[in-house]
C-alpha positions as a Markdown table, in Angstrom:
| # | Residue | x | y | z |
|---|---|---|---|---|
| 1 | Met | -23.8 | -23.1 | 3.4 |
| 2 | Val | -21.6 | -20.1 | 3.6 |
| 3 | Arg | -18.2 | -20.8 | 5.2 |
| 4 | Arg | -17.3 | -18.6 | 8.2 |
| 5 | Val | -14.1 | -18.0 | 9.9 |
| 6 | Val | -14.0 | -19.2 | 13.5 |
| 7 | Gln | -11.2 | -18.2 | 15.9 |
| 8 | Met | -10.6 | -20.7 | 18.6 |
| 9 | Val | -10.7 | -19.5 | 22.2 |
| 10 | Gly | -7.5 | -19.9 | 24.2 |
| 11 | Phe | -4.9 | -20.5 | 21.5 |
| 12 | Gly | -6.9 | -18.5 | 19.0 |
| 13 | Met | -6.3 | -20.6 | 15.9 |
| 14 | Ile | -8.3 | -19.6 | 12.8 |
| 15 | Ala | -10.0 | -22.5 | 11.1 |
| 16 | Ala | -12.0 | -22.5 | 8.0 |
| 17 | Leu | -15.1 | -24.7 | 8.0 |
| 18 | Leu | -15.7 | -26.9 | 5.0 |
| 19 | Ala | -18.5 | -25.7 | 2.8 |
| 20 | Gly | -19.1 | -23.5 | -0.3 |
| 21 | Cys | -19.3 | -19.7 | -0.4 |
| 22 | Glu | -19.9 | -16.9 | -2.8 |
| 23 | Gly | -16.9 | -15.5 | -4.5 |
| 24 | Ser | -14.8 | -15.7 | -7.6 |
| 25 | Gly | -15.3 | -19.2 | -9.1 |
| 26 | Gly | -16.9 | -20.4 | -5.9 |
| 27 | Ala | -13.6 | -20.2 | -4.0 |
| 28 | Asp | -13.6 | -19.8 | -0.3 |
| 29 | Pro | -12.3 | -16.3 | 0.5 |
| 30 | Tyr | -10.9 | -17.5 | 3.9 |
| 31 | Ala | -9.1 | -20.6 | 2.6 |
| 32 | Asp | -5.7 | -19.0 | 2.7 |
| 33 | Gln | -6.2 | -16.8 | 5.7 |
| 34 | Ile | -3.2 | -17.1 | 8.1 |
| 35 | Glu | -3.6 | -18.5 | 11.6 |
| 36 | Ile | -3.0 | -15.9 | 14.4 |
| 37 | Ser | -2.7 | -16.9 | 18.0 |
| 38 | Val | -4.7 | -14.8 | 20.5 |
| 39 | Asp | -3.0 | -13.9 | 23.8 |
| 40 | Pro | -5.5 | -15.2 | 26.5 |
| 41 | Asn | -3.7 | -13.2 | 29.2 |
| 42 | Ala | -3.4 | -9.9 | 27.3 |
| 43 | Ala | -5.0 | -7.7 | 29.9 |
| 44 | Thr | -2.4 | -8.7 | 32.5 |
| 45 | Arg | 0.5 | -7.4 | 30.3 |
| 46 | Phe | -0.6 | -3.8 | 30.1 |
| 47 | Ala | -0.6 | -0.9 | 32.6 |
| 48 | Lys | -4.1 | -0.4 | 33.9 |
| 49 | Ser | -3.9 | 3.3 | 32.9 |
| 50 | Ser | -3.3 | 2.4 | 29.3 |
| 51 | Arg | -5.6 | 2.2 | 26.3 |
| 52 | Met | -4.4 | -1.3 | 25.6 |
| 53 | Tyr | -5.6 | -2.5 | 29.0 |
| 54 | Glu | -9.0 | -0.8 | 28.5 |
| 55 | Ile | -9.5 | -2.5 | 25.1 |
| 56 | Ala | -8.2 | -5.9 | 26.3 |
| 57 | Lys | -10.6 | -5.8 | 29.3 |
| 58 | Ser | -13.6 | -4.9 | 27.1 |
| 59 | Gly | -13.0 | -7.8 | 24.8 |
| 60 | Arg | -13.9 | -5.6 | 21.8 |
| 61 | Val | -12.0 | -3.5 | 19.3 |
| 62 | Arg | -13.2 | -1.4 | 16.4 |
| 63 | Met | -11.0 | -1.5 | 13.3 |
| 64 | Gly | -11.3 | 1.1 | 10.5 |
| 65 | Val | -10.5 | -0.7 | 7.2 |
| 66 | Lys | -11.4 | -0.6 | 3.6 |
| 67 | Phe | -14.0 | -3.0 | 2.2 |
| 68 | Asp | -13.3 | -2.5 | -1.5 |
| 69 | Gln | -9.5 | -3.0 | -2.0 |
| 70 | Pro | -8.6 | -6.5 | -3.3 |
| 71 | Gly | -5.5 | -7.8 | -1.6 |
| 72 | Leu | -5.6 | -5.2 | 1.1 |
| 73 | Gly | -9.1 | -4.9 | 2.6 |
| 74 | Gln | -12.1 | -6.4 | 0.9 |
| 75 | Lys | -15.3 | -7.8 | 2.3 |
| 76 | Pro | -16.5 | -10.8 | 0.3 |
| 77 | Thr | -20.1 | -10.8 | -0.9 |
| 78 | Gly | -22.4 | -12.1 | 1.8 |
| 79 | Glu | -19.7 | -12.3 | 4.5 |
| 80 | Asp | -19.1 | -10.2 | 7.7 |
| 81 | Ile | -15.3 | -10.5 | 7.9 |
| 82 | Pro | -13.1 | -8.7 | 5.3 |
| 83 | Val | -9.9 | -10.2 | 4.0 |
| 84 | Gly | -6.5 | -8.9 | 2.9 |
| 85 | Phe | -3.1 | -7.7 | 4.0 |
| 86 | Asp | -4.4 | -4.7 | 5.9 |
| 87 | Ile | -7.0 | -7.0 | 7.6 |
| 88 | Asp | -4.3 | -9.4 | 8.8 |
| 89 | Ile | -2.4 | -6.5 | 10.3 |
| 90 | Ala | -5.6 | -5.5 | 12.1 |
| 91 | Arg | -6.1 | -9.1 | 13.3 |
| 92 | Met | -2.6 | -9.2 | 14.6 |
| 93 | Leu | -3.2 | -6.1 | 16.7 |
| 94 | Ala | -6.4 | -7.5 | 18.0 |
| 95 | Ala | -4.9 | -10.8 | 18.9 |
| 96 | Lys | -2.2 | -9.1 | 21.0 |
| 97 | Leu | -5.0 | -7.5 | 22.9 |
| 98 | Gly | -6.6 | -10.9 | 23.5 |
| 99 | Ile | -9.4 | -10.3 | 21.0 |
| 100 | Pro | -10.3 | -13.0 | 18.4 |
| 101 | Thr | -11.3 | -12.2 | 14.9 |
| 102 | Glu | -15.0 | -12.8 | 15.4 |
| 103 | Lys | -15.1 | -10.1 | 18.1 |
| 104 | Ile | -13.6 | -7.4 | 16.0 |
| 105 | Thr | -16.0 | -4.7 | 14.9 |
| 106 | Trp | -15.1 | -3.9 | 11.3 |
| 107 | Val | -15.9 | -0.3 | 10.3 |
| 108 | Glu | -15.7 | 0.6 | 6.7 |
| 109 | Thr | -13.4 | 3.7 | 6.6 |
| 110 | Glu | -13.0 | 5.5 | 3.3 |
| 111 | Ser | -9.9 | 7.6 | 2.8 |
| 112 | Glu | -11.6 | 10.9 | 3.4 |
| 113 | Val | -12.9 | 10.0 | 6.8 |
| 114 | Arg | -9.9 | 8.3 | 8.4 |
| 115 | Glu | -8.8 | 11.2 | 10.6 |
| 116 | Lys | -12.4 | 12.1 | 11.3 |
| 117 | Tyr | -13.3 | 8.6 | 12.6 |
| 118 | Leu | -10.2 | 8.5 | 14.9 |
| 119 | Arg | -10.8 | 11.9 | 16.3 |
| 120 | Ala | -14.5 | 11.2 | 16.9 |
| 121 | Gly | -13.8 | 7.9 | 18.6 |
| 122 | Lys | -15.7 | 5.9 | 16.0 |
| 123 | Val | -12.7 | 3.5 | 15.6 |
| 124 | Asp | -9.8 | 2.4 | 17.8 |
| 125 | Phe | -7.4 | 1.9 | 15.0 |
| 126 | Val | -7.2 | 2.6 | 11.2 |
| 127 | Val | -5.6 | 0.0 | 9.0 |
| 128 | Ala | -6.7 | 1.2 | 5.6 |
| 129 | Ser | -3.8 | 1.8 | 3.1 |
| 130 | Tyr | -3.1 | 4.8 | 5.4 |
| 131 | Ser | 0.1 | 6.5 | 4.3 |
| 132 | Leu | 2.2 | 8.1 | 7.0 |
| 133 | Ser | 2.7 | 11.8 | 6.7 |
| 134 | Asp | 3.8 | 14.8 | 8.9 |
| 135 | Glu | 0.5 | 16.5 | 8.1 |
| 136 | Arg | -1.6 | 13.6 | 9.4 |
| 137 | Arg | 0.6 | 13.2 | 12.5 |
| 138 | Lys | -0.5 | 16.7 | 13.5 |
| 139 | Val | -4.0 | 15.5 | 14.1 |
| 140 | Val | -3.8 | 11.8 | 14.7 |
| 141 | Gly | -1.2 | 9.2 | 15.8 |
| 142 | Gln | 0.4 | 7.0 | 13.2 |
| 143 | Ala | 2.7 | 4.0 | 13.8 |
| 144 | Gly | 4.7 | 1.9 | 11.3 |
| 145 | Pro | 5.2 | 1.6 | 8.5 |
| 146 | Tyr | 4.2 | -2.0 | 7.9 |
| 147 | Tyr | 4.4 | -1.8 | 4.1 |
| 148 | Ile | 6.0 | 0.5 | 1.5 |
| 149 | Thr | 4.4 | 0.9 | -2.0 |
| 150 | Gly | 4.2 | 3.6 | -4.6 |
| 151 | Gln | 2.3 | 4.7 | -7.8 |
| 152 | Arg | 2.7 | 2.2 | -10.6 |
| 153 | Leu | 1.0 | 1.0 | -13.8 |
| 154 | Leu | -1.3 | -1.9 | -14.5 |
| 155 | Val | -1.6 | -3.2 | -18.1 |
| 156 | Leu | -2.7 | -6.2 | -20.1 |
| 157 | Lys | -0.1 | -9.0 | -20.3 |
| 158 | Asp | 0.5 | -8.4 | -24.0 |
| 159 | Ser | 0.9 | -4.6 | -23.6 |
| 160 | Arg | 3.8 | -2.7 | -25.2 |
| 161 | Ile | 3.9 | -0.6 | -22.0 |
| 162 | Lys | 6.7 | -1.8 | -19.8 |
| 163 | Asp | 7.5 | 1.4 | -17.8 |
| 164 | Val | 6.4 | 5.0 | -17.3 |
| 165 | Asp | 8.5 | 6.1 | -20.3 |
| 166 | Asp | 6.2 | 4.1 | -22.6 |
| 167 | Ile | 3.0 | 6.0 | -21.7 |
| 168 | Arg | 3.6 | 9.2 | -23.7 |
| 169 | Ser | 0.5 | 9.8 | -25.8 |
| 170 | Ala | -1.1 | 6.6 | -24.5 |
| 171 | Lys | -4.6 | 6.6 | -22.8 |
| 172 | Val | -4.0 | 6.0 | -19.1 |
| 173 | Cys | -6.9 | 5.7 | -16.7 |
| 174 | Ala | -6.7 | 7.3 | -13.2 |
| 175 | Val | -9.1 | 8.4 | -10.5 |
| 176 | Lys | -10.4 | 11.9 | -11.2 |
| 177 | Gly | -8.5 | 14.6 | -9.4 |
| 178 | Ser | -5.9 | 12.3 | -7.9 |
| 179 | Thr | -2.2 | 13.0 | -7.6 |
| 180 | Ala | -1.7 | 9.8 | -9.6 |
| 181 | Ala | -3.6 | 11.4 | -12.6 |
| 182 | Gln | -1.5 | 14.5 | -12.4 |
| 183 | Asn | 1.7 | 12.5 | -12.3 |
| 184 | Val | 1.0 | 10.5 | -15.5 |
| 185 | Asn | -0.3 | 13.7 | -17.2 |
| 186 | Asp | 3.1 | 15.2 | -16.5 |
| 187 | Lys | 4.7 | 12.2 | -18.2 |
| 188 | Gly | 2.7 | 12.9 | -21.4 |
| 189 | Ala | -0.1 | 10.4 | -21.0 |
| 190 | Arg | -3.6 | 11.1 | -22.2 |
| 191 | Val | -5.4 | 10.8 | -18.9 |
| 192 | Val | -8.9 | 9.2 | -18.8 |
| 193 | Pro | -10.4 | 10.3 | -15.5 |
| 194 | Val | -13.0 | 8.0 | -13.7 |
| 195 | Ala | -14.6 | 7.7 | -10.3 |
| 196 | Ser | -12.8 | 4.7 | -9.0 |
| 197 | Thr | -9.9 | 2.3 | -9.6 |
| 198 | Arg | -12.4 | -0.4 | -10.2 |
| 199 | Asp | -13.7 | 1.6 | -13.1 |
| 200 | Cys | -10.2 | 1.9 | -14.4 |
| 201 | Leu | -9.7 | -1.8 | -14.2 |
| 202 | Glu | -12.7 | -2.5 | -16.3 |
| 203 | Arg | -11.4 | -0.1 | -19.0 |
| 204 | Val | -8.1 | -1.9 | -19.1 |
| 205 | Leu | -9.8 | -5.3 | -19.4 |
| 206 | Asp | -12.0 | -4.2 | -22.2 |
| 207 | Gly | -9.2 | -2.4 | -24.0 |
| 208 | Thr | -10.6 | 1.1 | -23.7 |
| 209 | Val | -7.3 | 2.4 | -22.2 |
| 210 | Ser | -3.8 | 1.2 | -22.5 |
| 211 | Ala | -3.0 | 1.3 | -18.8 |
| 212 | Met | -4.3 | 2.4 | -15.4 |
| 213 | Thr | -2.3 | 3.9 | -12.6 |
| 214 | Gly | -2.6 | 4.0 | -8.8 |
| 215 | Glu | -0.9 | 2.8 | -5.7 |
| 216 | Gly | 1.0 | -0.4 | -6.3 |
| 217 | Ala | -0.5 | -2.4 | -3.5 |
| 218 | Ala | -4.0 | -1.9 | -4.8 |
| 219 | Leu | -2.9 | -2.8 | -8.3 |
| 220 | Leu | -1.3 | -6.0 | -7.0 |
| 221 | Gly | -4.7 | -6.9 | -5.6 |
| 222 | Tyr | -6.3 | -6.6 | -9.0 |
| 223 | Val | -3.5 | -8.8 | -10.5 |
| 224 | Ala | -4.4 | -11.4 | -7.9 |
| 225 | Glu | -8.0 | -11.2 | -9.1 |
| 226 | His | -7.0 | -11.5 | -12.8 |
| 227 | Pro | -3.6 | -13.2 | -12.8 |
| 228 | His | -3.8 | -14.5 | -16.4 |
| 229 | Arg | -4.8 | -11.1 | -17.9 |
| 230 | Val | -3.0 | -8.2 | -16.3 |
| 231 | Leu | 0.3 | -7.4 | -14.6 |
| 232 | Val | 2.0 | -4.4 | -12.8 |
| 233 | Val | 4.9 | -2.9 | -14.6 |
| 234 | Gly | 7.6 | -0.3 | -14.1 |
| 235 | Glu | 9.3 | 1.1 | -11.1 |
| 236 | Pro | 7.3 | 3.1 | -8.5 |
| 237 | Met | 6.8 | 6.7 | -9.3 |
| 238 | Thr | 6.2 | 7.7 | -5.7 |
| 239 | Arg | 6.8 | 6.3 | -2.2 |
| 240 | Glu | 3.9 | 5.6 | 0.1 |
| 241 | Arg | 4.5 | 4.2 | 3.6 |
| 242 | Tyr | 1.4 | 2.4 | 5.0 |
| 243 | Gly | 0.9 | 2.7 | 8.8 |
| 244 | Val | -1.6 | 2.2 | 11.5 |
| 245 | Gly | -3.6 | 5.2 | 12.7 |
| 246 | Tyr | -4.6 | 5.7 | 16.4 |
| 247 | Pro | -6.1 | 8.6 | 18.5 |
| 248 | Lys | -3.4 | 11.2 | 19.2 |
| 249 | Asp | -4.4 | 11.5 | 22.8 |
| 250 | Arg | -3.4 | 7.9 | 23.5 |
| 251 | Pro | 0.3 | 8.0 | 22.6 |
| 252 | Glu | 1.0 | 4.7 | 24.4 |
| 253 | Leu | -0.6 | 2.9 | 21.5 |
| 254 | Cys | 2.3 | 3.8 | 19.2 |
| 255 | Gln | 4.8 | 1.5 | 20.9 |
| 256 | Phe | 2.2 | -1.3 | 21.3 |
| 257 | Ile | 1.6 | -1.1 | 17.5 |
| 258 | Asn | 5.3 | -1.1 | 16.6 |
| 259 | Asp | 6.0 | -4.0 | 19.0 |
| 260 | Thr | 3.2 | -6.0 | 17.5 |
| 261 | Leu | 4.5 | -5.3 | 13.9 |
| 262 | Met | 8.1 | -6.2 | 14.9 |
| 263 | Asn | 6.9 | -9.4 | 16.5 |
| 264 | Ala | 4.9 | -10.3 | 13.4 |
| 265 | Gln | 8.1 | -9.7 | 11.3 |
| 266 | Gln | 10.3 | -11.8 | 13.5 |
| 267 | Gln | 7.8 | -14.7 | 13.7 |
| 268 | Gly | 7.2 | -14.8 | 10.0 |
| 269 | Leu | 3.6 | -13.8 | 10.2 |
| 270 | Trp | 4.2 | -10.7 | 8.2 |
| 271 | Ala | 5.7 | -12.7 | 5.3 |
| 272 | Lys | 3.0 | -15.4 | 5.5 |
| 273 | Ser | 0.3 | -12.7 | 5.3 |
| 274 | Phe | 1.9 | -11.1 | 2.3 |
| 275 | Lys | 2.2 | -14.4 | 0.4 |
| 276 | Ala | -1.5 | -15.2 | 1.2 |
| 277 | Thr | -2.8 | -11.8 | 0.0 |
| 278 | Leu | -0.8 | -9.4 | -2.2 |
| 279 | Gly | 1.6 | -12.3 | -3.0 |
| 280 | Lys | -1.2 | -14.0 | -5.1 |
| 281 | Ser | -0.3 | -11.4 | -7.8 |
| 282 | Gly | 3.0 | -13.2 | -8.2 |
| 283 | Ala | 4.9 | -10.4 | -6.5 |
| 284 | Arg | 7.9 | -11.4 | -4.5 |
| 285 | Thr | 7.7 | -11.1 | -0.7 |
| 286 | Pro | 9.6 | -7.9 | 0.1 |
| 287 | Thr | 11.7 | -7.2 | 3.2 |
| 288 | Pro | 9.6 | -5.7 | 5.9 |
| 289 | Pro | 10.2 | -2.0 | 6.3 |
| 290 | Glu | 12.1 | -0.4 | 9.2 |
| 291 | Leu | 9.7 | 1.1 | 11.8 |
| 292 | Asp | 9.6 | 4.7 | 12.7 |
| 293 | Glu | 10.5 | 5.5 | 16.3 |
| 294 | Cys | 7.5 | 6.6 | 18.4 |
| 295 | Pro | 7.4 | 10.2 | 19.6 |
């Protein structure tokens, strides 16, 4: 019997039901999912003219997330609810709106359609390794950051590569056409371009390449999948600040998002989520980042 996550009405406590499920080694993908309390009186806390009130009254929210990023946003085989650090951030936002996990509509949102989905009203929020930028803020709203990462290297545990200085003349896998590929090319690596980071991971595991490169958060997710075989090395080559996207014409959502993130930091939920997701890679729990002021 597949185990499902059930969120309790009222106090909104997440409980995993005992049973087996598909996944790595038969493990339950929801076993370590943190508990998040749902506010049963959410609608009374917002101005009736606000988007928060509209969502809270409807009892439904559409979250744009990734389905294929281990540790951040990944939908387990045969399941309806994704898991990961981004997913927990989305669940925290929903809970503050009085909406339990099982009433969230999860919309797979690839990188190239994040702005499109927000502007078209297909999603209410985007929590999908969505880096904050001035260019994006011209067309959509962005609040945060809730996590800071950067381009790094993933290698086998016995690799001679310890930092970016060691990749000169080495075969390094990267997604074709990405900024990450150009960055390691500039460092003297022999870039092996592929279609996805998952393809890169397989090449590292079979020894076809000496390393792969990409955003550190995604790489930590792969380490969590293969903790005895790979690790992330070196200092970040770039700085990416993950935030939450929202429709630009509903600016009141910015302060709501920031207040929710700050509350999660102060209550320890942010740290608990990191430990249960990206922290499975062995990475130390970082200090939560300072939030940008809302416009």
